[in-house]
Biopython code that builds the backbone (N, CA, C, O; Angstrom):
import numpy as np
from Bio.PDB.StructureBuilder import StructureBuilder

atoms = [
    (1, "UNK", "N", (0.863, -0.941, -0.150)),
    (1, "UNK", "CA", (0.116, 0.038, 0.311)),
    (1, "UNK", "C", (1.198, 1.435, -0.059)),
    (1, "UNK", "O", (2.293, 1.704, 0.435)),
    (2, "UNK", "N", (0.532, 2.042, -0.945)),
    (2, "UNK", "CA", (1.521, 3.215, -1.121)),
    (2, "UNK", "C", (1.517, 4.319, 0.426)),
    (2, "UNK", "O", (0.706, 4.004, 1.297)),
    (3, "UNK", "N", (2.251, 5.314, 0.630)),
    (3, "UNK", "CA", (1.979, 5.987, 1.549)),
    (3, "UNK", "C", (2.771, 7.384, 1.008)),
    (3, "UNK", "O", (3.780, 7.544, 0.321)),
    (4, "UNK", "N", (2.091, 8.052, 1.471)),
    (4, "UNK", "CA", (2.231, 9.515, 1.461)),
    (4, "UNK", "C", (3.330, 10.102, 1.748)),
    (4, "UNK", "O", (3.465, 10.308, 2.954)),
    (5, "UNK", "N", (4.370, 10.534, 0.932)),
    (5, "UNK", "CA", (5.277, 11.371, 0.847)),
    (5, "UNK", "C", (5.026, 12.596, 1.701)),
    (5, "UNK", "O", (3.971, 13.228, 1.661)),
    (6, "UNK", "N", (6.277, 12.958, 2.639)),
    (6, "UNK", "CA", (6.361, 14.456, 3.352)),
    (6, "UNK", "C", (7.397, 14.912, 3.446)),
    (6, "UNK", "O", (8.213, 14.138, 3.947)),
    (7, "UNK", "N", (7.905, 16.222, 3.083)),
    (7, "UNK", "CA", (9.003, 17.085, 3.230)),
    (7, "UNK", "C", (8.775, 17.783, 4.988)),
    (7, "UNK", "O", (7.717, 18.027, 5.568)),
    (8, "UNK", "N", (9.717, 17.897, 5.307)),
    (8, "UNK", "CA", (9.865, 18.347, 6.139)),
    (8, "UNK", "C", (10.319, 19.451, 6.566)),
    (8, "UNK", "O", (11.543, 19.331, 6.525)),
    (9, "UNK", "N", (10.004, 20.646, 7.024)),
    (9, "UNK", "CA", (10.477, 21.687, 6.685)),
    (9, "UNK", "C", (12.079, 22.097, 6.154)),
    (9, "UNK", "O", (12.555, 22.882, 5.334)),
    (10, "UNK", "N", (12.659, 20.972, 7.228)),
    (10, "UNK", "CA", (14.672, 21.830, 7.458)),
    (10, "UNK", "C", (14.861, 20.926, 5.988)),
    (10, "UNK", "O", (15.543, 21.560, 5.182)),
    (11, "UNK", "N", (14.379, 19.514, 5.447)),
    (11, "UNK", "CA", (14.821, 19.081, 4.289)),
    (11, "UNK", "C", (13.796, 19.593, 3.027)),
    (11, "UNK", "O", (14.220, 19.148, 1.961)),
    (12, "UNK", "N", (13.156, 20.015, 2.942)),
    (12, "UNK", "CA", (12.634, 21.394, 2.015)),
    (12, "UNK", "C", (13.707, 22.524, 1.805)),
    (12, "UNK", "O", (14.023, 22.958, 0.697)),
    (13, "UNK", "N", (14.241, 22.958, 3.033)),
    (13, "UNK", "CA", (14.976, 23.857, 2.852)),
    (13, "UNK", "C", (16.726, 23.775, 2.285)),
    (13, "UNK", "O", (17.524, 24.538, 1.740)),
    (14, "UNK", "N", (16.708, 22.311, 2.816)),
    (14, "UNK", "CA", (18.124, 21.472, 2.307)),
    (14, "UNK", "C", (17.910, 21.748, 0.627)),
    (14, "UNK", "O", (18.681, 22.505, 0.037)),
    (15, "UNK", "N", (17.016, 21.200, 0.062)),
    (15, "UNK", "CA", (16.861, 20.967, -1.346)),
    (15, "UNK", "C", (17.063, 22.622, -1.809)),
    (15, "UNK", "O", (17.938, 22.904, -2.628)),
    (16, "UNK", "N", (16.018, 23.884, -1.105)),
    (16, "UNK", "CA", (16.125, 24.688, -1.724)),
    (16, "UNK", "C", (17.772, 25.599, -1.974)),
    (16, "UNK", "O", (18.265, 26.133, -2.968)),
    (17, "UNK", "N", (18.202, 25.452, -0.682)),
    (17, "UNK", "CA", (19.743, 25.747, -0.545)),
    (17, "UNK", "C", (20.723, 24.798, -1.411)),
    (17, "UNK", "O", (21.879, 25.218, -1.461)),
    (18, "UNK", "N", (20.527, 23.870, -1.941)),
    (18, "UNK", "CA", (21.140, 23.032, -2.624)),
    (18, "UNK", "C", (20.357, 23.808, -4.325)),
    (18, "UNK", "O", (20.878, 24.418, -5.258)),
    (19, "UNK", "N", (19.302, 23.488, -4.111)),
    (19, "UNK", "CA", (19.463, 24.692, -5.965)),
    (19, "UNK", "C", (19.572, 26.131, -6.051)),
    (19, "UNK", "O", (19.620, 26.685, -7.149)),
    (20, "UNK", "N", (19.620, 26.855, -4.818)),
    (20, "UNK", "CA", (20.016, 28.252, -4.592)),
    (20, "UNK", "C", (21.807, 28.073, -5.570)),
    (20, "UNK", "O", (22.150, 28.527, -6.662)),
    (21, "UNK", "N", (22.734, 27.031, -4.323)),
    (21, "UNK", "CA", (23.821, 26.671, -4.819)),
    (21, "UNK", "C", (23.996, 26.595, -6.200)),
    (21, "UNK", "O", (24.579, 27.497, -6.801)),
    (22, "UNK", "N", (23.565, 25.644, -6.746)),
    (22, "UNK", "CA", (23.421, 24.670, -8.322)),
    (22, "UNK", "C", (23.413, 25.912, -9.280)),
    (22, "UNK", "O", (24.037, 25.794, -10.335)),
    (23, "UNK", "N", (22.703, 27.207, -8.989)),
    (23, "UNK", "CA", (21.930, 27.760, -9.785)),
    (23, "UNK", "C", (22.398, 29.109, -10.387)),
    (23, "UNK", "O", (21.958, 29.953, -11.167)),
    (24, "UNK", "N", (23.762, 28.846, -9.467)),
    (24, "UNK", "CA", (24.966, 30.195, -9.227)),
    (24, "UNK", "C", (25.610, 29.547, -10.521)),
    (24, "UNK", "O", (26.470, 30.325, -10.934)),
    (25, "UNK", "N", (25.525, 28.465, -11.283)),
    (25, "UNK", "CA", (26.472, 28.378, -12.329)),
    (25, "UNK", "C", (25.413, 27.387, -13.824)),
    (25, "UNK", "O", (25.584, 27.198, -15.029)),
    (26, "UNK", "N", (24.452, 27.041, -12.880)),
    (26, "UNK", "CA", (23.821, 26.814, -14.091)),
    (26, "UNK", "C", (22.264, 26.857, -13.605)),
    (26, "UNK", "O", (22.244, 26.711, -12.383)),
    (27, "UNK", "N", (21.199, 26.981, -14.045)),
    (27, "UNK", "CA", (19.740, 27.204, -13.532)),
    (27, "UNK", "C", (19.289, 25.900, -13.889)),
    (27, "UNK", "O", (18.709, 25.139, -13.115)),
    (28, "UNK", "N", (19.721, 25.529, -15.730)),
    (28, "UNK", "CA", (18.805, 24.483, -15.831)),
    (28, "UNK", "C", (19.567, 22.802, -15.173)),
    (28, "UNK", "O", (18.866, 21.791, -15.214)),
    (29, "UNK", "N", (20.817, 22.750, -14.692)),
    (29, "UNK", "CA", (21.432, 21.627, -14.075)),
    (29, "UNK", "C", (20.671, 21.732, -12.696)),
    (29, "UNK", "O", (20.103, 20.760, -12.199)),
    (30, "UNK", "N", (20.708, 23.252, -11.989)),
    (30, "UNK", "CA", (19.984, 22.861, -10.713)),
    (30, "UNK", "C", (18.677, 21.914, -10.990)),
    (30, "UNK", "O", (18.448, 20.748, -10.670)),
    (31, "UNK", "N", (17.514, 23.388, -12.091)),
    (31, "UNK", "CA", (16.239, 22.460, -11.966)),
    (31, "UNK", "C", (16.212, 21.275, -12.280)),
    (31, "UNK", "O", (15.251, 20.653, -11.827)),
    (32, "UNK", "N", (17.175, 20.519, -13.121)),
    (32, "UNK", "CA", (17.442, 18.796, -13.173)),
    (32, "UNK", "C", (17.558, 18.372, -12.406)),
    (32, "UNK", "O", (17.201, 17.208, -12.224)),
    (33, "UNK", "N", (18.111, 19.084, -11.565)),
    (33, "UNK", "CA", (19.076, 17.834, -10.532)),
    (33, "UNK", "C", (17.259, 17.785, -9.377)),
    (33, "UNK", "O", (16.574, 16.788, -9.146)),
    (34, "UNK", "N", (17.086, 18.790, -9.056)),
    (34, "UNK", "CA", (15.886, 18.794, -8.239)),
    (34, "UNK", "C", (14.648, 18.429, -8.796)),
    (34, "UNK", "O", (13.676, 18.375, -8.043)),
    (35, "UNK", "N", (14.520, 18.166, -9.999)),
    (35, "UNK", "CA", (13.311, 17.227, -10.193)),
    (35, "UNK", "C", (13.880, 15.832, -10.350)),
    (35, "UNK", "O", (13.187, 14.842, -10.585)),
    (36, "UNK", "N", (15.102, 15.831, -10.214)),
    (36, "UNK", "CA", (15.820, 14.090, -10.406)),
    (36, "UNK", "C", (15.483, 13.492, -8.591)),
    (36, "UNK", "O", (15.336, 12.340, -8.183)),
    (37, "UNK", "N", (15.460, 14.452, -8.037)),
    (37, "UNK", "CA", (15.607, 14.215, -6.191)),
    (37, "UNK", "C", (14.165, 14.422, -6.080)),
    (37, "UNK", "O", (13.851, 13.654, -5.171)),
    (38, "UNK", "N", (13.125, 15.005, -6.471)),
    (38, "UNK", "CA", (11.734, 14.842, -5.881)),
    (38, "UNK", "C", (11.543, 13.314, -6.374)),
    (38, "UNK", "O", (11.219, 12.480, -5.529)),
    (39, "UNK", "N", (11.735, 12.925, -7.722)),
    (39, "UNK", "CA", (11.594, 11.582, -8.591)),
    (39, "UNK", "C", (11.763, 10.631, -7.722)),
    (39, "UNK", "O", (11.048, 9.629, -7.697)),
    (40, "UNK", "N", (12.786, 10.862, -6.868)),
    (40, "UNK", "CA", (13.614, 9.913, -6.379)),
    (40, "UNK", "C", (12.517, 9.517, -5.204)),
    (40, "UNK", "O", (12.234, 8.363, -4.882)),
    (41, "UNK", "N", (12.025, 10.588, -4.700)),
    (41, "UNK", "CA", (11.748, 11.115, -3.407)),
    (41, "UNK", "C", (10.388, 10.228, -3.668)),
    (41, "UNK", "O", (10.000, 9.622, -2.669)),
    (42, "UNK", "N", (9.795, 10.103, -4.575)),
    (42, "UNK", "CA", (8.274, 9.916, -4.728)),
    (42, "UNK", "C", (8.230, 8.174, -4.705)),
    (42, "UNK", "O", (7.319, 7.360, -4.555)),
    (43, "UNK", "N", (9.584, 8.076, -4.915)),
    (43, "UNK", "CA", (9.028, 5.738, -5.585)),
    (43, "UNK", "C", (9.528, 6.111, -4.057)),
    (43, "UNK", "O", (9.798, 4.956, -3.728)),
    (44, "UNK", "N", (9.765, 6.695, -3.185)),
    (44, "UNK", "CA", (9.841, 5.857, -1.468)),
    (44, "UNK", "C", (7.963, 5.806, -1.427)),
    (44, "UNK", "O", (7.611, 4.925, -0.643)),
    (45, "UNK", "N", (7.055, 6.356, -1.920)),
    (45, "UNK", "CA", (6.146, 6.158, -1.535)),
    (45, "UNK", "C", (5.259, 4.242, -1.184)),
    (45, "UNK", "O", (4.483, 3.670, -0.420)),
    (46, "UNK", "N", (6.229, 3.988, -2.542)),
    (46, "UNK", "CA", (5.775, 2.724, -2.905)),
    (46, "UNK", "C", (7.077, 1.654, -2.111)),
    (46, "UNK", "O", (6.994, 0.607, -1.468)),
    (47, "UNK", "N", (8.131, 2.434, -2.492)),
    (47, "UNK", "CA", (9.464, 0.840, -2.416)),
    (47, "UNK", "C", (10.374, 2.187, -1.038)),
    (47, "UNK", "O", (11.253, 3.049, -1.058)),
    (48, "UNK", "N", (9.542, 1.646, -0.178)),
    (48, "UNK", "CA", (10.052, 2.618, 1.097)),
    (48, "UNK", "C", (11.250, 2.072, 1.916)),
    (48, "UNK", "O", (11.992, 2.645, 2.713)),
    (49, "UNK", "N", (11.215, 0.871, 1.506)),
    (49, "UNK", "CA", (12.115, -0.084, 2.535)),
    (49, "UNK", "C", (13.476, -0.394, 1.845)),
    (49, "UNK", "O", (14.335, -1.153, 2.293)),
    (50, "UNK", "N", (13.566, 0.654, 0.123)),
    (50, "UNK", "CA", (14.591, -0.124, -0.533)),
    (50, "UNK", "C", (15.751, 0.497, -0.108)),
    (50, "UNK", "O", (16.787, 0.065, -0.614)),
    (51, "UNK", "N", (15.881, 1.730, 0.983)),
    (51, "UNK", "CA", (16.693, 2.845, 1.567)),
    (51, "UNK", "C", (17.636, 1.458, 2.515)),
    (51, "UNK", "O", (17.384, 0.278, 2.760)),
    (52, "UNK", "N", (18.775, 2.382, 2.824)),
    (52, "UNK", "CA", (19.602, 1.368, 3.784)),
    (52, "UNK", "C", (19.446, 1.917, 4.831)),
    (52, "UNK", "O", (19.247, 3.131, 4.875)),
    (53, "UNK", "N", (19.513, 0.952, 6.214)),
    (53, "UNK", "CA", (19.450, 1.805, 7.077)),
    (53, "UNK", "C", (20.843, 2.662, 7.943)),
    (53, "UNK", "O", (21.969, 2.211, 8.149)),
    (54, "UNK", "N", (20.283, 4.012, 8.328)),
    (54, "UNK", "CA", (21.212, 5.187, 8.166)),
    (54, "UNK", "C", (22.601, 4.302, 9.247)),
    (54, "UNK", "O", (22.337, 3.612, 10.231)),
    (55, "UNK", "N", (23.970, 4.565, 8.737)),
    (55, "UNK", "CA", (24.410, 3.713, 9.535)),
    (55, "UNK", "C", (24.557, 4.473, 11.009)),
    (55, "UNK", "O", (24.309, 4.021, 12.126)),
    (56, "UNK", "N", (25.074, 5.860, 10.600)),
    (56, "UNK", "CA", (25.500, 6.664, 12.236)),
    (56, "UNK", "C", (23.866, 6.553, 12.750)),
    (56, "UNK", "O", (23.689, 7.688, 13.193)),
    (57, "UNK", "N", (23.363, 6.264, 12.822)),
    (57, "UNK", "CA", (22.219, 5.969, 13.363)),
    (57, "UNK", "C", (21.136, 4.639, 13.813)),
    (57, "UNK", "O", (20.189, 4.569, 14.597)),
    (58, "UNK", "N", (21.763, 3.714, 12.947)),
    (58, "UNK", "CA", (20.811, 2.428, 13.328)),
    (58, "UNK", "C", (19.732, 2.215, 13.875)),
    (58, "UNK", "O", (19.389, 1.204, 14.488)),
    (59, "UNK", "N", (19.165, 3.142, 13.679)),
    (59, "UNK", "CA", (17.184, 3.265, 13.740)),
    (59, "UNK", "C", (16.928, 2.365, 12.327)),
    (59, "UNK", "O", (17.501, 2.532, 11.250)),
    (60, "UNK", "N", (15.971, 1.436, 12.635)),
    (60, "UNK", "CA", (15.136, 1.089, 11.339)),
    (60, "UNK", "C", (14.342, 1.845, 10.418)),
    (60, "UNK", "O", (14.309, 1.815, 9.188)),
    (61, "UNK", "N", (13.737, 2.501, 11.216)),
    (61, "UNK", "CA", (13.056, 3.336, 10.586)),
    (61, "UNK", "C", (13.546, 4.749, 9.996)),
    (61, "UNK", "O", (12.783, 5.506, 9.396)),
    (62, "UNK", "N", (14.779, 4.994, 10.211)),
    (62, "UNK", "CA", (15.278, 5.961, 9.744)),
    (62, "UNK", "C", (16.275, 5.355, 8.451)),
    (62, "UNK", "O", (17.244, 4.683, 8.803)),
    (63, "UNK", "N", (16.127, 5.507, 7.437)),
    (63, "UNK", "CA", (17.080, 5.359, 6.245)),
    (63, "UNK", "C", (17.340, 6.356, 4.841)),
    (63, "UNK", "O", (16.622, 7.261, 4.416)),
    (64, "UNK", "N", (18.391, 5.932, 4.404)),
    (64, "UNK", "CA", (18.690, 7.104, 2.971)),
    (64, "UNK", "C", (18.619, 6.138, 2.168)),
    (64, "UNK", "O", (18.698, 4.958, 2.510)),
    (65, "UNK", "N", (18.425, 6.638, 0.752)),
    (65, "UNK", "CA", (18.671, 6.537, -0.624)),
    (65, "UNK", "C", (20.018, 8.105, -1.031)),
    (65, "UNK", "O", (20.110, 9.233, -0.548)),
    (66, "UNK", "N", (20.698, 7.486, -1.941)),
    (66, "UNK", "CA", (21.935, 8.368, -2.446)),
    (66, "UNK", "C", (21.470, 8.752, -3.932)),
    (66, "UNK", "O", (21.030, 8.042, -4.836)),
    (67, "UNK", "N", (21.689, 9.934, -3.871)),
    (67, "UNK", "CA", (20.934, 10.623, -5.345)),
    (67, "UNK", "C", (22.622, 11.462, -5.651)),
    (67, "UNK", "O", (23.190, 12.417, -5.121)),
    (68, "UNK", "N", (22.953, 10.577, -6.700)),
    (68, "UNK", "CA", (24.785, 11.348, -7.050)),
    (68, "UNK", "C", (25.775, 11.104, -5.736)),
    (68, "UNK", "O", (26.198, 10.022, -5.328)),
    (69, "UNK", "N", (26.046, 12.589, -5.132)),
    (69, "UNK", "CA", (26.564, 12.782, -4.251)),
    (69, "UNK", "C", (25.778, 12.802, -2.930)),
    (69, "UNK", "O", (26.615, 12.586, -2.053)),
    (70, "UNK", "N", (24.997, 12.904, -2.571)),
    (70, "UNK", "CA", (23.758, 13.495, -1.918)),
    (70, "UNK", "C", (22.973, 12.002, -0.938)),
    (70, "UNK", "O", (22.711, 10.824, -1.180)),
    (71, "UNK", "N", (22.874, 12.720, -0.055)),
    (71, "UNK", "CA", (22.051, 11.119, 0.521)),
    (71, "UNK", "C", (20.379, 12.103, 1.341)),
    (71, "UNK", "O", (20.259, 13.093, 2.063)),
    (72, "UNK", "N", (19.326, 11.050, 0.648)),
    (72, "UNK", "CA", (18.189, 11.992, 1.311)),
    (72, "UNK", "C", (17.440, 10.629, 2.351)),
    (72, "UNK", "O", (17.056, 9.484, 2.112)),
    (73, "UNK", "N", (17.503, 11.459, 3.509)),
    (73, "UNK", "CA", (17.337, 10.715, 4.745)),
    (73, "UNK", "C", (15.470, 10.940, 4.823)),
    (73, "UNK", "O", (14.893, 12.007, 4.610)),
    (74, "UNK", "N", (14.870, 9.736, 5.151)),
    (74, "UNK", "CA", (14.405, 9.372, 5.542)),
    (74, "UNK", "C", (13.306, 9.098, 6.625)),
    (74, "UNK", "O", (14.166, 8.955, 7.495)),
    (75, "UNK", "N", (11.891, 8.860, 7.462)),
    (75, "UNK", "CA", (11.397, 8.219, 8.019)),
    (75, "UNK", "C", (10.137, 7.492, 7.473)),
    (75, "UNK", "O", (9.180, 7.890, 6.809)),
    (76, "UNK", "N", (10.515, 6.165, 8.041)),
    (76, "UNK", "CA", (9.311, 5.224, 7.624)),
    (76, "UNK", "C", (7.872, 5.130, 8.373)),
    (76, "UNK", "O", (7.411, 4.108, 8.881)),
    (77, "UNK", "N", (7.339, 6.247, 8.340)),
    (77, "UNK", "CA", (5.855, 5.693, 9.879)),
    (77, "UNK", "C", (4.585, 4.824, 8.891)),
    (77, "UNK", "O", (4.671, 4.425, 7.730)),
    (78, "UNK", "N", (3.796, 4.761, 9.555)),
    (78, "UNK", "CA", (2.907, 3.814, 9.921)),
    (78, "UNK", "C", (1.997, 4.020, 8.376)),
    (78, "UNK", "O", (1.566, 3.056, 7.744)),
    (79, "UNK", "N", (1.896, 4.856, 8.128)),
    (79, "UNK", "CA", (0.774, 5.643, 7.217)),
    (79, "UNK", "C", (1.672, 6.780, 5.966)),
    (79, "UNK", "O", (1.251, 7.126, 4.862)),
    (80, "UNK", "N", (2.814, 7.100, 6.541)),
    (80, "UNK", "CA", (3.371, 8.292, 5.729)),
    (80, "UNK", "C", (5.047, 7.650, 5.900)),
    (80, "UNK", "O", (5.544, 6.789, 6.625)),
    (81, "UNK", "N", (5.707, 8.769, 4.589)),
    (81, "UNK", "CA", (7.435, 8.793, 4.613)),
    (81, "UNK", "C", (7.710, 10.349, 4.679)),
    (81, "UNK", "O", (7.534, 11.246, 3.855)),
    (82, "UNK", "N", (8.173, 10.335, 5.875)),
    (82, "UNK", "CA", (8.792, 11.666, 5.918)),
    (82, "UNK", "C", (10.207, 12.260, 5.813)),
    (82, "UNK", "O", (10.918, 12.026, 6.790)),
    (83, "UNK", "N", (10.777, 13.010, 4.784)),
    (83, "UNK", "CA", (11.886, 13.323, 4.360)),
    (83, "UNK", "C", (12.326, 13.818, 5.324)),
    (83, "UNK", "O", (11.768, 14.903, 5.486)),
    (84, "UNK", "N", (13.411, 13.518, 6.471)),
    (84, "UNK", "CA", (14.112, 14.312, 6.994)),
    (84, "UNK", "C", (15.224, 15.405, 6.672)),
    (84, "UNK", "O", (15.508, 16.394, 7.349)),
    (85, "UNK", "N", (15.633, 15.093, 5.790)),
    (85, "UNK", "CA", (16.989, 15.978, 5.047)),
    (85, "UNK", "C", (17.431, 15.305, 3.970)),
    (85, "UNK", "O", (17.183, 14.172, 3.557)),
    (86, "UNK", "N", (18.313, 16.412, 3.466)),
    (86, "UNK", "CA", (18.916, 16.105, 2.034)),
    (86, "UNK", "C", (20.412, 16.375, 2.175)),
    (86, "UNK", "O", (20.606, 17.515, 1.753)),
    (87, "UNK", "N", (21.516, 15.837, 2.572)),
    (87, "UNK", "CA", (23.342, 16.388, 2.999)),
    (87, "UNK", "C", (24.245, 15.664, 1.948)),
    (87, "UNK", "O", (24.090, 14.546, 1.457)),
    (88, "UNK", "N", (25.014, 16.385, 1.777)),
    (88, "UNK", "CA", (26.174, 16.113, 0.958)),
    (88, "UNK", "C", (26.933, 15.057, 1.534)),
    (88, "UNK", "O", (27.165, 15.168, 2.738)),
    (89, "UNK", "N", (27.471, 13.825, 0.804)),
    (89, "UNK", "CA", (28.077, 12.395, 1.350)),
    (89, "UNK", "C", (28.727, 12.408, 2.324)),
    (89, "UNK", "O", (28.679, 11.641, 3.286)),
    (90, "UNK", "N", (29.839, 13.900, 2.012)),
    (90, "UNK", "CA", (31.224, 13.989, 2.664)),
    (90, "UNK", "C", (30.853, 15.012, 4.067)),
    (90, "UNK", "O", (31.684, 15.677, 4.685)),
    (91, "UNK", "N", (29.643, 14.940, 4.307)),
    (91, "UNK", "CA", (29.257, 15.765, 5.755)),
    (91, "UNK", "C", (29.362, 14.535, 6.492)),
    (91, "UNK", "O", (29.379, 13.340, 6.195)),
    (92, "UNK", "N", (29.441, 15.360, 7.777)),
    (92, "UNK", "CA", (29.787, 14.655, 9.250)),
    (92, "UNK", "C", (27.954, 14.546, 9.711)),
    (92, "UNK", "O", (27.187, 15.383, 10.185)),
    (93, "UNK", "N", (27.766, 13.067, 9.289)),
    (93, "UNK", "CA", (26.066, 12.930, 10.075)),
    (93, "UNK", "C", (26.154, 12.695, 11.065)),
    (93, "UNK", "O", (25.020, 12.705, 11.544)),
    (94, "UNK", "N", (26.616, 12.540, 11.531)),
    (94, "UNK", "CA", (26.789, 11.587, 12.929)),
    (94, "UNK", "C", (26.755, 13.116, 14.101)),
    (94, "UNK", "O", (25.965, 13.358, 15.014)),
    (95, "UNK", "N", (27.992, 13.955, 13.579)),
    (95, "UNK", "CA", (27.953, 15.119, 14.398)),
    (95, "UNK", "C", (26.766, 15.853, 14.110)),
    (95, "UNK", "O", (26.255, 16.366, 15.105)),
    (96, "UNK", "N", (26.226, 16.033, 13.103)),
    (96, "UNK", "CA", (24.909, 17.097, 12.690)),
    (96, "UNK", "C", (23.649, 16.610, 13.605)),
    (96, "UNK", "O", (22.799, 17.332, 14.125)),
    (97, "UNK", "N", (23.767, 15.086, 13.665)),
    (97, "UNK", "CA", (22.339, 14.679, 14.262)),
    (97, "UNK", "C", (22.398, 14.436, 15.486)),
    (97, "UNK", "O", (21.360, 14.110, 16.061)),
    (98, "UNK", "N", (23.435, 14.516, 16.092)),
    (98, "UNK", "CA", (23.762, 14.718, 18.117)),
    (98, "UNK", "C", (23.470, 16.309, 18.106)),
    (98, "UNK", "O", (22.903, 16.891, 19.031)),
    (99, "UNK", "N", (23.896, 16.871, 17.032)),
    (99, "UNK", "CA", (23.556, 18.420, 17.296)),
    (99, "UNK", "C", (22.011, 18.854, 17.259)),
    (99, "UNK", "O", (21.801, 20.056, 17.421)),
    (100, "UNK", "N", (21.185, 18.224, 17.113)),
    (100, "UNK", "CA", (19.655, 18.011, 16.676)),
    (100, "UNK", "C", (19.372, 17.669, 17.951)),
    (100, "UNK", "O", (18.221, 17.365, 18.267)),
]
sb = StructureBuilder()
sb.init_structure("model")
sb.init_model(0)
sb.init_chain("A")
sb.init_seg("    ")
for serial, (resi, resn, name, xyz) in enumerate(atoms, 1):
    if name == "N":
        sb.init_residue(resn, " ", resi, " ")
    sb.init_atom(name, np.array(xyz, "f"), 0.0, 1.0, " ", f" {name:<3s}", serial, name[0])
structure = sb.get_structure()
């Protein structure tokens, strides 16, 4: 059964910031990458267990998929999927998570 995919405020901000950063060089590539990310997130409504459990967190309900060099983190809930964040793969997620 399909689950609704919801973007948290933080994840939406991450996506906006990434689009703004890329658009400094190319509006086309910024729009193309944002579209790729949004399409990948939509697939989670049916394929929500396809992502791996985030190693730094070790919680089976917190997972991630990779889109190019970015990690799309999400939480599996009973009726929905909540996109938690979009971070570059080289960032220290453990340190970021502990701050939150």
